[in-house]
C-alpha positions as CSV (number, residue, x, y, z in Angstrom):
1,M,-9.5,-12.0,10.3
2,S,-8.4,-8.6,11.5
3,S,-5.0,-7.6,12.6
4,P,-4.5,-5.1,15.5
5,S,-2.8,-1.8,14.6
6,P,0.5,-1.1,16.4
7,L,-0.5,2.6,16.9
8,G,-3.9,2.0,18.4
9,G,-4.7,0.4,21.7
10,R,-8.0,-1.2,20.6
11,N,-9.4,-2.3,17.3
12,R,-11.8,0.1,15.7
13,I,-14.2,-2.8,14.8
14,L,-15.0,-5.1,17.6
15,F,-16.8,-7.7,15.5
16,P,-15.8,-9.0,12.0
17,T,-18.2,-7.3,9.6
18,L,-17.9,-6.6,5.9
19,P,-17.2,-3.0,5.0
20,R,-19.7,-1.1,3.0
21,G,-19.1,1.5,0.3
22,E,-18.2,1.8,-3.4
23,V,-15.6,-0.3,-5.3
24,V,-13.3,2.1,-7.1
25,A,-10.8,-0.4,-8.5
26,T,-10.2,-4.2,-8.8
27,F,-6.9,-5.9,-9.2
28,D,-5.7,-9.5,-9.8
29,S,-2.9,-9.4,-7.1
30,Y,-2.7,-8.1,-3.5
31,P,0.5,-6.0,-4.2
32,A,-1.4,-4.1,-6.9
33,A,-4.2,-3.3,-4.5
34,Q,-1.6,-2.1,-1.9
35,E,0.0,0.2,-4.5
36,A,-3.4,1.8,-5.2
37,V,-3.9,2.5,-1.5
38,D,-0.4,4.0,-1.4
39,V,-1.4,6.3,-4.2
40,L,-4.4,7.5,-2.2
41,A,-2.3,7.9,0.9
42,R,0.3,10.1,-0.8
43,A,-2.5,12.3,-2.0
44,D,-3.8,13.0,1.5
45,F,-6.8,10.8,1.0
46,P,-8.6,9.7,4.2
47,V,-7.2,6.1,4.1
48,D,-9.2,5.1,7.2
49,K,-12.2,5.0,4.9
50,V,-10.5,2.5,2.5
51,S,-10.7,-1.3,2.6
52,I,-9.2,-4.1,0.5
53,I,-11.5,-7.0,0.0
54,G,-10.3,-10.4,-1.4
55,S,-12.9,-12.3,-3.3
56,D,-13.2,-16.1,-4.1
57,L,-10.6,-17.3,-1.6
58,K,-8.6,-20.4,-2.5
59,S,-6.3,-22.7,-0.5
60,V,-3.1,-23.3,-2.5
61,E,-0.5,-25.9,-1.6
62,R,2.8,-25.3,-3.4
63,V,5.1,-28.4,-3.6
64,T,8.7,-27.4,-2.9
65,G,10.5,-30.7,-3.3
66,K,10.6,-34.5,-2.6
67,L,11.5,-35.9,0.8
68,T,14.4,-38.3,1.1
69,W,16.2,-39.9,4.0
70,G,19.2,-37.7,3.7
71,R,17.1,-34.5,3.5
72,V,15.0,-35.5,6.5
73,A,18.1,-36.3,8.6
74,L,19.8,-33.0,7.6
75,A,16.7,-30.9,8.4
76,G,16.2,-32.7,11.8
77,A,19.9,-32.2,12.7
78,A,19.7,-28.5,11.9
79,S,16.6,-27.9,14.0
80,G,18.1,-29.9,16.9
81,A,21.4,-28.0,16.7
82,W,19.6,-24.6,16.9
83,L,17.8,-25.9,20.0
84,G,21.0,-27.1,21.5
85,I,22.7,-23.7,20.9
86,F,19.8,-21.9,22.6
87,F,19.9,-24.0,25.8
88,G,23.7,-24.0,25.9
89,L,24.0,-20.2,25.7
90,L,21.2,-19.8,28.2
91,L,23.1,-21.9,30.7
92,V,26.3,-19.9,30.0
93,I,24.6,-16.6,30.6
94,F,23.0,-17.6,33.9
95,S,25.9,-19.8,35.1
96,P,29.2,-18.1,34.4
97,T,31.1,-21.1,35.7
98,V,29.9,-23.2,32.7
99,S,32.5,-23.3,29.9
100,F,31.8,-23.0,26.2
101,A,32.6,-26.7,25.8
102,F,29.2,-27.4,27.3
103,V,27.6,-25.3,24.5
104,I,29.4,-27.5,21.9
105,A,28.2,-30.6,23.6
106,A,24.6,-29.3,23.7
107,V,24.8,-28.6,20.0
108,L,25.9,-32.1,19.2
109,I,23.4,-33.7,21.5
110,G,20.6,-31.5,20.0
111,A,21.6,-32.3,16.4
112,G,21.6,-36.1,17.2
113,F,18.2,-36.0,18.8
114,G,16.8,-33.8,16.0
115,M,18.1,-36.2,13.4
116,L,16.6,-39.2,15.2
117,F,13.3,-37.5,15.6
118,G,13.2,-36.5,11.9
119,I,14.0,-40.0,10.7
120,V,11.3,-41.6,12.9
121,S,8.7,-39.1,11.9
122,Y,9.5,-39.6,8.2
123,A,9.3,-43.4,8.6
124,I,5.8,-43.1,10.1
125,N,4.4,-40.5,7.7
126,R,6.2,-41.6,4.6
127,R,3.2,-43.3,3.0
128,R,0.9,-40.3,3.6
129,K,3.1,-37.4,2.5
130,D,6.4,-37.9,0.7
131,Y,7.1,-34.3,-0.3
132,T,7.5,-30.8,1.2
133,S,5.0,-28.0,0.5
134,V,3.9,-24.6,1.6
135,M,0.2,-23.8,2.3
136,Q,-1.2,-20.4,1.2
137,V,-4.7,-18.8,1.1
138,I,-5.0,-16.4,-1.8
139,A,-7.9,-14.6,-3.5
140,T,-8.8,-14.5,-7.1
141,S,-9.4,-10.7,-7.1
142,Y,-8.8,-7.8,-4.7
143,S,-11.2,-4.8,-4.7
144,V,-10.4,-1.4,-3.2
145,L,-13.5,-0.2,-1.4
146,V,-14.1,3.4,-0.1
147,D,-17.1,5.2,1.4
148,G,-19.8,6.2,-1.0
149,D,-19.3,9.9,-0.8
150,L,-15.6,9.6,-1.6
151,G,-15.9,7.3,-4.6
152,N,-15.5,9.9,-7.3
153,R,-12.5,11.5,-5.6
154,A,-10.7,8.2,-5.1
155,R,-11.4,7.1,-8.7
156,N,-10.1,10.4,-10.1
157,L,-6.9,10.1,-8.0
158,L,-6.3,6.5,-9.2
159,D,-6.8,7.6,-12.8
160,G,-4.6,10.7,-12.4
161,R,-7.4,13.2,-13.0
162,P,-8.2,16.3,-10.9
163,T,-11.0,15.6,-8.4
164,E,-14.3,17.3,-8.5
165,Q,-15.0,19.2,-5.3
166,P,-18.6,19.3,-4.1
167,Q,-20.2,22.8,-4.0
168,A,-22.7,23.8,-1.3
169,A,-24.4,26.4,-3.5
170,A,-24.3,27.5,-7.1
171,A,-21.3,29.7,-7.8
172,H,-21.9,33.2,-9.0
173,P,-20.1,34.2,-12.2
174,S,-18.3,37.0,-10.3
175,D,-17.1,34.8,-7.5
176,P,-13.4,33.9,-7.5
177,P,-12.5,30.3,-8.4
178,A,-12.3,27.8,-5.5
179,A,-8.9,26.9,-4.2
180,P,-7.6,23.5,-5.2
181,H,-7.8,20.6,-2.7
182,P,-4.4,19.3,-1.4
183,S,-5.3,15.8,-2.7
184,D,-5.9,17.1,-6.3
185,P,-3.1,16.2,-8.7
186,P,-1.3,19.1,-10.3
187,S,-3.2,20.4,-13.4
188,A,-1.4,20.5,-16.8
189,W,-0.1,23.9,-17.9
190,Q,-2.1,25.5,-20.7
191,P,-0.8,28.4,-22.8
192,P,-2.8,31.7,-22.6
193,A,-5.5,32.3,-25.1
194,P,-4.5,34.6,-28.0
195,Q,-5.9,38.1,-27.7
196,P,-7.4,39.9,-30.8
197,P,-5.2,42.8,-32.1
198,V,-6.3,46.2,-30.9
199,E,-6.8,48.8,-33.6
200,P,-5.6,52.3,-32.9
201,E,-8.4,54.8,-32.5
202,P,-8.6,57.8,-35.0
203,P,-7.6,61.2,-33.6
204,V,-10.5,63.3,-32.3
205,D,-10.7,67.0,-33.3
206,G,-10.9,69.0,-30.1
207,P,-11.3,72.8,-29.5
208,E,-8.7,75.1,-30.9
209,D,-5.9,76.3,-28.7
210,P,-6.4,80.1,-28.0
211,T,-2.7,80.6,-27.6
212,A,-2.0,79.2,-31.1
213,P,-1.2,81.9,-33.8
214,P,-4.0,82.5,-36.3
215,A,-3.8,80.7,-39.6
216,P,-2.7,83.0,-42.5
217,R,-5.4,84.2,-44.8
218,A,-5.2,83.8,-48.5
């Protein structure tokens, strides 16, 4: 089942099809898979090439409590009271001559009818279901899938390692290093390599200066 995007007028995929690509990470919960996609999004990764696939779907019914006559009557009265408030305020808005006493009467009438309806329904369905529950559809595992040519880059970003940029041709030793990609994580600082000590060169005897006085003879 696909959900329409609030920013797009039409869905990108017209028919429900499974995405194709490379699985870069697998998680046991959906929030963990969402966090991985958030990491890729913060690194300027093309997230429109990312999909989350849930495998081995299971229907889970979580029991929240046991039904009793008092609980059923209270729940029915509450739902009926909300319905009475809605209709009462609606009449007050469109009919200014109606007083707020009519709203109170609508609330009481709605609560009474809601309580009666809840009790009757519980009496009919009591033998089939005597408890309250919540239905959920969850997956055993969630996989983060990306396009095949972006698999290494996504995996390196999730692992916190610098990504390897593809090179069109072999780099020449004299070529300057390539600029880092914006999605690459910052590299760790490394101290400069120690340089060997430079030995002073011995003085070289040059030609004698003609202006210098001659050396005394013995």
